[in-house]
C-alpha positions as CSV (number, residue, x, y, z in Angstrom):
1,M,98.3,85.5,123.3
2,S,98.3,86.7,119.7
3,F,101.2,86.2,117.3
4,A,102.0,89.9,117.5
5,G,101.9,89.8,121.3
6,E,104.3,86.8,121.4
7,T,106.6,88.5,118.9
8,K,106.7,91.7,121.1
9,K,107.4,89.6,124.2
10,E,110.4,87.9,122.5
11,L,111.8,91.3,121.4
12,A,111.3,93.0,124.7
13,R,113.2,90.3,126.6
14,L,116.3,90.6,124.4
15,R,119.3,92.0,126.3
16,L,121.1,95.1,124.9
17,R,124.7,95.8,125.9
18,K,125.5,99.2,124.3
19,D,124.0,102.5,125.4
20,A,123.6,103.6,121.7
21,A,121.5,100.5,120.9
22,M,119.4,101.1,124.1
23,R,118.8,104.8,123.1
24,A,118.0,104.0,119.5
25,L,115.4,101.4,120.6
26,L,113.9,103.7,123.2
27,V,113.7,106.5,120.6
28,G,111.7,104.1,118.4
29,V,109.3,103.3,121.3
30,T,109.0,106.9,122.3
31,H,108.2,108.3,118.8
32,T,105.4,105.7,118.4
33,A,104.0,105.0,121.8
34,G,105.1,108.0,123.9
35,T,103.2,111.2,124.7
36,L,105.0,114.3,125.7
37,C,103.6,116.0,128.8
38,L,104.3,119.7,129.3
39,G,102.4,120.4,132.5
40,K,103.8,121.4,135.9
41,I,105.9,118.3,135.8
42,M,107.4,117.7,132.4
43,G,107.6,114.0,131.3
44,L,106.8,111.3,129.0
45,E,103.9,108.8,129.1
46,Y,103.9,105.5,127.3
47,S,101.0,103.2,126.7
48,T,101.2,99.6,125.4
49,E,99.1,96.5,125.3
50,T,102.2,94.3,126.0
51,Y,103.4,94.3,129.6
52,E,106.9,93.3,128.7
53,V,107.2,96.4,126.5
54,G,106.2,98.6,129.5
55,Q,108.8,96.8,131.6
56,L,111.5,97.4,129.0
57,V,110.8,101.2,128.9
58,A,110.7,101.4,132.7
59,S,114.1,99.7,132.9
60,L,115.9,101.5,130.0
61,A,114.9,105.1,130.8
62,P,116.3,105.2,134.4
63,R,119.4,103.3,133.2
64,L,120.2,105.9,130.5
65,Y,119.0,109.1,132.3
66,N,118.5,110.6,135.7
67,V,114.7,109.9,135.6
68,D,112.1,107.9,137.5
69,A,109.8,105.5,135.7
70,V,106.5,104.4,137.3
71,L,104.7,101.5,135.7
72,A,101.0,100.9,136.2
73,L,98.2,98.7,134.8
74,R,94.9,100.2,133.7
75,K,91.7,98.3,132.8
76,A,90.4,99.4,129.4
77,A,86.9,99.1,128.2
78,H,86.2,96.4,125.6
79,R,89.6,94.8,126.2
80,R,90.4,91.6,128.1
81,A,94.0,92.5,129.0
82,A,94.9,95.6,130.9
83,I,96.8,98.5,129.3
84,T,100.4,99.0,130.6
85,E,101.3,102.6,131.2
86,V,104.7,104.0,132.1
87,R,105.3,107.6,133.4
88,V,108.8,108.9,133.1
89,S,109.9,112.1,134.8
90,G,112.7,113.6,136.8
91,E,115.7,115.9,136.6
92,G,117.1,114.2,133.4
93,I,113.9,114.4,131.4
94,A,114.9,117.5,129.5
95,E,118.2,115.8,128.5
96,M,116.2,112.7,127.5
97,L,113.8,114.7,125.4
98,A,116.6,116.6,123.7
99,D,118.5,113.4,122.9
100,F,115.4,111.8,121.5
101,G,114.7,114.7,119.1
102,L,111.6,115.9,120.8
103,L,113.0,119.2,122.2
104,I,115.6,121.4,120.6
105,R,117.6,123.7,122.9
106,Q,118.0,127.3,121.6
107,A,119.5,130.5,123.0
108,Q,116.0,131.7,123.9
109,G,114.9,128.4,125.4
110,V,113.6,125.2,123.8
111,R,111.2,124.3,121.1
112,L,109.2,121.2,120.2
113,S,110.5,119.0,117.4
114,D,109.8,115.7,115.8
115,D,113.2,115.1,114.2
116,L,114.9,111.7,114.7
117,P,118.2,112.1,116.6
118,S,121.6,111.2,115.2
119,V,121.9,108.2,117.4
120,V,119.4,106.4,115.2
121,Y,121.7,106.7,112.2
122,E,124.9,106.0,114.1
123,S,125.4,102.5,112.8
124,E,123.6,99.6,111.1
125,N,122.9,98.2,114.6
126,T,121.3,101.4,115.9
127,K,119.1,101.6,112.8
128,K,117.9,98.0,113.4
129,K,117.3,98.7,117.1
130,F,115.2,101.8,116.2
131,L,113.1,99.7,113.9
132,R,112.7,97.2,116.7
133,G,111.5,100.0,118.9
134,V,108.9,101.4,116.5
135,F,107.5,97.9,116.1
136,L,107.4,97.5,119.9
137,G,105.7,100.8,120.2
138,A,103.1,100.7,117.4
139,G,103.6,97.5,115.3
140,S,101.2,94.6,114.7
141,I,101.4,91.5,112.7
142,S,98.6,89.1,111.6
143,N,98.6,85.4,112.4
144,P,100.5,84.0,109.4
145,K,98.2,81.0,109.3
146,R,95.4,83.4,108.1
147,A,97.1,86.3,106.4
148,Y,100.4,88.1,105.7
149,H,100.2,91.6,107.1
150,L,102.6,93.6,109.2
151,E,102.1,97.3,110.0
152,I,103.4,100.2,112.1
153,V,100.9,103.0,112.8
154,C,102.5,106.4,113.0
155,N,100.8,109.6,114.2
156,R,103.1,111.7,112.0
157,E,103.6,111.4,108.3
158,T,107.2,112.5,108.6
159,L,107.9,109.7,111.0
160,A,106.3,107.1,108.7
161,E,108.5,108.4,105.8
162,R,111.7,108.0,107.8
163,I,110.7,104.5,108.9
164,L,109.9,103.6,105.3
165,V,113.3,104.8,104.1
166,L,115.1,102.8,106.8
167,M,113.1,99.6,106.1
168,R,113.8,99.9,102.4
169,A,117.5,100.4,103.1
170,F,117.4,96.9,104.5
171,S,115.5,95.5,101.5
172,C,112.2,95.4,103.3
173,L,110.0,97.0,100.5
174,A,107.3,98.5,102.7
175,K,104.5,100.9,101.6
176,T,102.5,103.5,103.3
177,V,98.7,104.3,103.4
178,R,96.7,107.0,105.0
179,R,94.2,105.8,107.6
180,K,92.1,108.6,109.1
181,D,94.6,110.9,110.9
182,R,97.4,108.3,110.9
183,T,99.9,107.1,108.4
184,V,100.5,103.3,108.3
185,V,103.7,101.7,107.1
186,Y,102.9,98.1,106.0
187,L,104.2,94.9,104.5
188,K,101.9,92.4,102.8
189,E,104.4,89.9,101.3
190,G,105.6,86.9,103.2
191,D,109.2,87.4,102.1
192,G,109.2,91.0,103.3
193,I,107.6,90.2,106.7
194,A,110.0,87.3,107.4
195,A,113.0,89.5,106.5
196,F,111.8,92.3,108.8
197,L,111.3,90.0,111.7
198,A,114.8,88.6,111.3
199,L,116.1,92.2,110.9
200,I,114.7,93.4,114.2
201,G,116.0,90.3,116.0
202,A,113.1,88.0,116.5
203,P,114.4,84.5,115.4
204,V,111.7,82.6,117.2
205,A,108.9,84.6,115.6
206,T,110.7,84.4,112.2
207,L,110.8,80.5,112.4
208,A,107.2,80.4,113.6
209,F,106.2,82.7,110.7
210,E,108.1,80.6,108.1
211,D,106.6,77.3,109.5
212,A,103.0,78.7,109.3
213,R,103.8,80.1,105.9
214,A,105.0,76.7,104.6
215,E,102.0,74.9,106.1
216,R,99.7,77.5,104.5
217,E,101.3,77.3,101.1
218,L,101.2,73.4,101.2
219,R,97.5,73.5,102.1
220,N,96.9,75.9,99.2
221,Y,98.8,73.7,96.8
222,I,96.8,70.6,98.0
223,N,93.6,72.6,97.5
224,R,94.6,73.7,94.0
225,K,95.5,70.2,93.0
226,S,92.3,68.8,94.4
227,N,90.3,71.4,92.6
228,C,92.1,70.7,89.4
229,E,91.5,67.0,89.7
230,T,87.9,67.6,90.5
231,A,87.6,69.8,87.4
232,N,89.2,67.1,85.3
233,I,86.9,64.5,86.6
234,G,84.0,66.7,85.8
235,K,85.2,67.2,82.3
236,T,85.7,63.5,81.9
237,V,82.2,62.7,83.1
238,Y,80.5,65.4,80.9
239,A,82.5,64.2,77.9
240,A,81.6,60.6,78.5
241,G,78.0,61.5,78.8
242,D,78.0,63.3,75.5
243,Q,79.7,60.4,73.8
244,L,77.2,57.9,75.3
245,D,74.2,60.0,74.2
246,A,75.7,60.2,70.7
247,I,76.2,56.4,70.5
248,E,72.7,55.7,71.7
249,K,71.3,58.1,69.1
250,I,73.3,56.3,66.4
251,I,72.0,52.9,67.6
252,A,68.4,54.2,67.6
253,M,68.5,55.8,64.2
254,R,70.8,53.5,62.1
255,G,72.5,50.9,64.3
256,L,76.2,50.2,64.8
257,S,76.4,47.7,62.0
258,K,76.6,50.4,59.4
259,L,79.7,51.9,61.1
260,T,83.2,51.0,60.0
261,P,84.8,48.3,62.0
262,V,87.1,50.8,63.8
263,M,84.2,53.1,64.7
264,R,82.0,50.2,65.7
265,K,84.7,48.9,68.0
266,T,85.2,52.4,69.5
267,A,81.4,52.8,70.2
268,E,81.2,49.4,71.8
269,M,84.3,50.2,73.9
270,R,82.7,53.3,75.2
271,L,79.4,51.6,75.9
272,N,81.2,48.8,77.8
273,N,83.3,51.3,79.8
274,P,81.1,54.3,80.5
275,E,83.2,55.6,83.4
276,S,86.6,55.2,81.9
277,S,88.8,58.2,81.1
278,L,90.1,59.0,77.6
279,A,93.5,57.7,78.6
280,E,92.1,54.4,79.8
281,L,90.1,53.9,76.6
282,A,93.1,54.7,74.5
283,Q,95.1,52.1,76.5
284,L,92.5,49.5,75.9
285,A,92.5,50.2,72.2
286,G,96.2,50.3,72.0
287,I,96.3,53.8,70.5
288,G,97.2,57.3,71.7
289,K,94.9,59.7,73.5
290,S,94.6,62.0,70.5
291,G,93.6,59.1,68.3
292,M,90.9,57.9,70.7
293,N,89.6,61.4,71.1
294,H,89.4,61.8,67.3
295,R,87.3,58.6,67.0
296,L,84.9,59.6,69.8
297,Q,84.5,63.1,68.3
298,R,83.6,61.5,65.0
299,L,80.9,59.6,66.7
300,V,79.5,62.7,68.3
301,Q,79.6,64.6,65.0
302,L,77.8,61.7,63.2
303,A,75.1,61.8,65.9
304,E,74.7,65.6,65.4
305,R,74.3,65.1,61.6
306,L,71.7,62.4,62.2
C-alpha cells in the first residue's frame, strides 16, 4: 500500500470518545468525499479508495444519528483496488445534513448550503478532527523518499479557503492552486508536512516521514559531497596537466638549468609528482599552498611568454 494509504489506515483506526470530535471528523469527510442525493430517498453517498475510511463513516454516522449506512465495494476501471462506497439514509438524515451545514432549515422549508457548521470551530480538538476528516476524504501524500507533497482536493473554492485558514492557524503554511474545476490545498515543505501529520494525529506516519526525510537528506548530502570532491579532483588534474605542459615547453625551449634554484626545484617536484595535489606538493616543499601555487603559476606564465 502507498504511503498515503497507510497514513489513512492509521488515522481511520484511531478511537474517538467525544461526540463533538466524531461530528467534526465526519463533517470533514462529508464535505470532501460525500455527495448529497436529493431523489426519492434523501441521503449521502461517500466514495473512497481506502476501505478503512469507508468503515469509519459507516460506523460513525449511525452512532451519531438515526440513519442506516450500507457499505459496498465496487470494481473500478484502471484501478487495482476496489472503490469503497457508503450510502447513508434514514429518518435522521435531514438532521445530519443540517448539523453538517449542507441544509439550512427555514420557515418556508430548507435550502442547500456549503457552510461549515459551528461544531468544527467548537474547540482546538474539533478543528484538528475536521482537518483529519478532510485529509481522509480527499487528501494524498507522496512517498517522502521521492518527494515532499501533501494535498487536499476540494470541489469548492470556499471550502479550500476555510481549510487553508484552519491549517495556517496551526502554523501549517499551506497554499492553494486551481486545477481544472477543483481547488487544491497543498504543502510542499518537509517541516510543514510533518507538522500537519502530527496535528491530525498520525504519529506512526509522522515518524516514518521523518525517517525517510532524514535518509533522503543524508543521501543528498553524500551526493553533494561526492560531486564536490569529484569536481575538486577534476580541477587538480586539469591544473596539473597545464603545469606539466608548461614545464615540458620550458625544457624544450630553454631547459631547466636557466631557471632560478627555487623555480627549478619546483619544476622538478611537479615532474616527479604528476598526480599530487597542490597541498601535497606544498607539504613536500615545506611551504604553504599559496606559495606553491604562486611558483607553479610563474612556470605557466613563463611558458606562455616563451
